N, C-alpha and C positions, 0 to 999 in steps of 0.2 A: 574368422569370425569378426574381425575388425571391419572388414568390408560390409558385412551384413549389418553391423552396428551403424555405419554411416548411412546406409540405405534406409534403415528404420528411422533414424534421426531425421533424414530428409522428408520422409513420409509424414512424420509427426508435424514438422514445420509446415508442410503443404496443407495438412488438415486444419491447422490453426488459422492459416491465411484464408483458406476457402470458407471456413466457418464465419470469419469476420468480414468477408468481402462486401456483403450487403450493408454492413454497418458503416464502412468507409465511404461507400457510394452515396449514401444518404444519411449523413451524420445528424442526429437531432440536436446535439449541443445543448441539451437541457441545463446542464450544470454551468456551462459558460454563460448562459443568459443570466443566471443568478449573480455570478461574480461581476459581470459587466454592469448590471444594474446597481449593485453596491458601489462599484467604482465610479459610476456616473454621479451618484449622490455625494460621494466623498470629494469628487472633483468640483462640485458646486457648493462646497462648504456645508453639506448636510450629513455629516458623518453620524449625527445623533439619530438619523432615521434609518440607518442600514439594518437595524434589528426590529423595525416596525412589524408587529404581528408575530414575531418569533419570541418575544420576551414576556409572554403571558403566563408562563409556568407550565403550559401544555407542551407535549413533545412536538416540536415544529417540523420534524422531518416529513417530507412528502406533502406538506401543506402549501397551498398557493396563496399569494398575496391577494387580499380582498380588493374587488373592483372599486376604484375611487381612492384607494389608499395612496399615500405619497410614494411608496415603493412601486406600486403598480403603475402609477403615472410616470415615474422615472423610466420604467421599462418601456412604456409606450413611446417615450421620446427617442428611444434607441430602435424602435421598430419591433419590439417584443410584445406579443399580444397577451401571453399568459406566462407567469413566472412564479417559481417557488420562493420560499423565504430564505434569507441569508443566515447561515449558522456558523460562520468561521470568524476568527479574530480579524480585526480591521486590516492587518498587514496585507492580506490577499487583495483586498479592494485597493489599497494604496499602491501595490505593485502593478495593478492593472489600469491605473489612471490613463496611460497613453491610449489604450484600446477603447476607452469610453469616449474618446473624442471623435470617433467615427461610428457609423451605424453598426448594429449587431451583425448584420450580414457580412460586412467587410471585416469587422473585428473578429468574427468567428473563423474566417479563412486565415487571417493572420495567426490566430491562436492555434489552429491545426498545424500550420507550418512550424510554429515555435515548438509545439509538442513533439512533432516528428524529429526536429533537430535535437531536442533534449533527450529523446529516447535513443537516437543514434549516438549522441555524445556519451550517454551512459554505457552503451554497448562497447564503444571504443575504449573507455576507461577500464572496463572489466577486461577487455582483451589485452590492454597494456599491462595490467597487473598479472596476466598470465605469461608475460614475457614476449608477446607478439608485437611486431612493428605496426605503426598506425595505418600504413598503406599496404597491408598484407591481406591475403585471402581470408585468413582466420579472423581479422578485424571486421571484414565485410560480413562474414557469417554472424559475428556477435552483434553487429549493427542491425542486421535483418532479424535476428532473434529478439532483440529488444523491441523492435517495432511489432513483431508478432505478439509479444506479451502485452503490448500497449494498445492493441486495436480497440478493445472495449472502452478504454479510458479516452482515447482520441475521439471516438464516436460520441461519447457522452459529454465531451468537453470538460472532463474531470481534471482537477488539480493534482491528482495522484502521480502524474508523470513528472511534475515539478518535484514532488517528494522523492520519486525514484532517482531523479538527477541529483538532488541534494544528498540522499543517502550514499549514492555512488561516489559523488565528489568528496564527501566526508571520509569514506573508506579509502579512496585513492590518495587523498591528501595525507591521511594518517600513515599509509604505507610508504609514502614518499617523504615522511618526516616533516610535513608542513602543518605543524600542530595548530597554529592560529586559524588557518583556512579551514582545516577539518572541523575544529570546534565551532567556527562561525556557520559553516554549512549545516551542521546538526542543530545549532540554535535556531536558525531560520526554519528548518523543518519542524522543530518542536513548536514554534510559535504558530505555524500554519495549521498543524494537526494535533498537537499535544502528545499523542502517543509515542512519537519518536524520543520522548524523554527516557524511554527504556534504554537508550544507548548509554546512559550514565552507568548502568550496571556493569558492563564489561570494563569500562575505564576505571571504575572504583575498585573492581576486583584485581585489575592489573596495577593499581596504585599509580595511575598516571595523573598526578596532582597538577602538573602544568596544564594538561589538556582540560581538566575539570575547571581550573581557574579561568582559562580562556573561554570556556563554554559559559560559565556563570557571568563573566563580564559581557559576553556577546548577548546573552539573554537580557541582561539589565539594560544594555544600550538599545536593543530593539524595542523593549518595553517602554523606555523613556521616549523614543522616537514616536511610537504609536500614541502615547499620551499627549505629546506636544502637537501631533498632527491631527488627532481625532477627538481631543477633549478628554475629560476624566470621567464621563458618565458611562462609557461602554463597558468597563470591567464589571460594573454592577449588573448590567443586563446579561453579559456573556457568562460570567462565572456563577452568578446567583440564580439565574433563571434558565438559560439555555443549556449549559453543561449538565446541571442536575436532571433536567427533563429528559436529556438524551442518554443518561448513564444507565438506564434500565434496559437498554437494547430496544430493538424494533423488529418483532417477529413477522418478517416478510421474506419471501423466497430469494429476493435479490440481495438480502443482507446475509452475507456468508461469515458471520462472526460466531464465536463459541456461544455467546450469550443468546443470540437468536436461535441457534441450533437446539439448545436445551429447551427453549420455550416452544419451539416447533414439536419436539418430542413430547413435551408435557400436554400440549393441546391434541396431538395425534392420539395419545393414550386415552383421551376423553372423547374421541369420536369426531373431532373437528377435521375438516379438509385443510391440509397444510397449504394447498395451492390457493386457498381463498384469502388473498392478500387484502389488507393486513389482518393478522389475528389480534385478539386482545392481548394486553400485556399480562404475562403469567404472574402468579403470586410471588411475593418478595423472596420466599425461600428458594425459588428456582434461580433467581439472580444471585442470591447468596451462594448457592452451590457453584454457579459459574465463576464467581469471584474466588472461591476457595480453590477451584481447579486451576484458575489463572495464577494464583499465588503459588500453588504446588509446582506448576510448570516453571515459573520464574525462580523458585527455590532450586529446582534441578539445574536450571540454567546457571545460576550463581555458583552452585557446587562445581559444575564442570569448568567454569571460568576460573574459579579459585584454585583448581588443581594445577593450572598453568602458572599462577602467581605472576611474577614479573618477568618470567623467562619467555618473552615473546619470540625470541629467536628459535625456540623449539616448536612453536605452533604456527598455525596460519591465522593471524588475527583478522585478515579480510574475510575469511570464511566464517569466523565467529560473529563478526559484525553484520554480515549478510544474513546470518541466521536470526539475529535480533531484529533486523528489518522486517522479516516475514512474521516473526512472533508478534511484533507491534500491530500487525494487521489482524491476525487470528484472535488475539486477546482483547481487541478493542470492542466496546459495546456495539458499535456500528461499523461494518466493513462491507461496502458494496462490492460487487463483482470486480469493478474496475480497479479497486484498491490492490488486488492481487498482482498487479504489475510489479509490485515490490518484491515478488518472489524471483524476479529475473536474475539479480546478482547471485543469489545462492545457487540456483539451478545452473547458471552459467559457469560458476566456479566448480561445480561437481561434475559436469559433463566431460571435461577432458580426461579425468581419471577413469570414468566409465568407458570411454573410447579405448583407453590403454588396456583395460581388462578384457574388453571385447563383449560380445553379446551373450556369452555363456554365463556371465555373472548376474546375480539377482539385482545388483545395484543399477545395472543398465536398464532393465525392464521397469524397475521402480521409478527411475527418472523419466522414462517414457510416460508412465502413468501420471506422475506429478506434473509434467509439462502440459499434458492434455487436460488434466482435471482443473488446474489453476488458470487456464486460459479459456477453455470452451465450456466447462461445467456441464458437459453432456452426460456424465455418468448418472446424474440424478434422474435422467429420463428413463432409466431402467425400471422405475417404479410402475410403469405400465405393464410390465411382465407379471407382477404380483400385485393384485388390488388390495393393498394394505396401507393404511395411513401411517402406521409406525415404520413400515419399510420405506415409504416415501420420505418421511422425516429423517430417517437414518441416512438416506442417500443425500439429502440436502446438507447434512452435517459432514459430508465427505470432505468438502473443501477446507474448513478450519481444522479438522482432525488430520488431514493430509499435511496441511501447512505446519501444524505443531510437530508432527512426526518427523518431517524432513528437516525442520529447524533444529530439533534436538539431535538428530543424526548428524547434521552439519556441524554442530558444536562438538560432538564426540569425535567426528572425523578430523577436526582441527587439532585434537590433542596429541601430545608427543608420542604416546604408545602406538596410536593408530598410524601416525605418520611413519614411524619406524617399520611397522608391518607392511605398509603400502610400498615403501622403498624396496623392501626385500622380496616383494611379490614379483614373479616373472610376468612379462607382458605377453598376452595372448595374441598371436598373429594368425592370419588366414592361411 
């Protein structure tokens, strides 16, 4: 049955690559264009303009810069005809300053190459944590798997591959007892996307005070650098205008967050077509329900982590941290499909044990489903079989619900009792 498991795994990987082949052949790089434009403004000492049009108090997602605005004019200097608004902290624009010195066409190609290298590096770090050598067949498979998960992010020019690399680097460094580097990697990820702040939960539960101190110092240092390099006006625009406007979710099929899924279900129940993007924002109590569910999930997470306490030698901390990485995507108000590249470390950590148990075990088939759902998102296409908007909305919610389920299972499987059972289980062979 182990041979069958390998064959099925290879088929899953082939499906993922074939599904994304057209995306890689003609990558739109829409998100890269936004980052590049903001970097161009920062490079020309106009950091105060990077939020132009996005700081009105309206939800700036999917909005384009108005023709004639400074942001649109800067995009034109790079050869970009139409560009959306910038909604990230200034650090991303600062890091991309070198790419803003060339045209968007050349910069985009360099960006794709960098993202492929970061994805492969993430795969190699996960492989090393599994005890494999860097130049081994297993490491090659992990590198290919990371690229498979990253195809949509590469095509869109999304920064989520950088977040994948930072999460993996943070996990790898912590496992290798490089506390300052681990904390710094997670601090950079937090500044780029905010939601990686959830990584504080496991380290607090494990009472890793040195790590938390290094994390706080890193955050303070990065914040100080952004204030010195970009002025003191941006925090007001970002934290008081952009973040609150985005915190209610964005009901659109490409947004695979828990918040968006509940809003889709709400509108489907009222006869709206959920494929009609975007839908109106649902009433406040729907978002309140989403927040309560998120708090409950985080409560279960904290409970599982507290069970281990400080005895990290009895658990798999890398598995727990990878679970938090995926939860940070599912529980965010906005998580585009490309963001699910962060599922890779968790899925990659779980596959080896599934191979050992063979294709007879439910865990193997569950991981097949997870791997396909969080990369291709094709299961929501089944709504054509039953013409029901509620059914369609439920299928769109598959991604965040699957992500939450596998994250909580990953946390449980990292616990001492499960580890003992796994060691005592016989390996299924062909």
